[in-house]
C-alpha positions, 0 to 999 in steps of 0.5 A: 500500500505504500505510504499512509497516515491517520490522525486521532484527536485524543482530546475528543476521542475520535478521528481528526476529521478536517485537519490539514496536512502537507507531505514533503520529500526531504534531502538534508535541510531541504524540503520539497512539497509533494501535496497538501490534503485534508483528512476525511471523516475517518481522520485519513487521507482519501487514498494512499499518499504513495503507492508501492510503485511510486514510493522511493527510498528516502526521507519524508516529512508530514506536517500536521496543522494541529492548532488550526484543527483544534481552533476549528473545533472550537478549542480555546488555545493560548497565544502563542499555541503550545503546539502549532504544526507537528512535523514528523520526519521519517525514512523509507528503506524498503519500498515493498513494505507499507509505511503507515504514520499515525499521529495521536494528538491533543493541543498539548501532546502528540505521539507517533509510531510506525503502524501497519 
């Protein structure tokens, strides 16, 4: 299946529907935007970010607009926000495997792992 992501809102106990996300390829400090997308009602992109045929060995970055999402949900956040955008840098070593990058997030914390 290539590369996918899923975001769970741990403050409200459900998917982070409507969160804005950007995907980049990276090389050192340089990042190139691949696509921007909005998470669907299940907190996922509507399809794989890359399938196994287009996923390449290399480094990537997912940037999640956490503050924008929680503000849109009506959460009163302090200024400045504790978390604004969460950026996850990760590497893909085997293009024949599925790389799933979940994010569990609240306005004050986040966690990620390589999912299945």
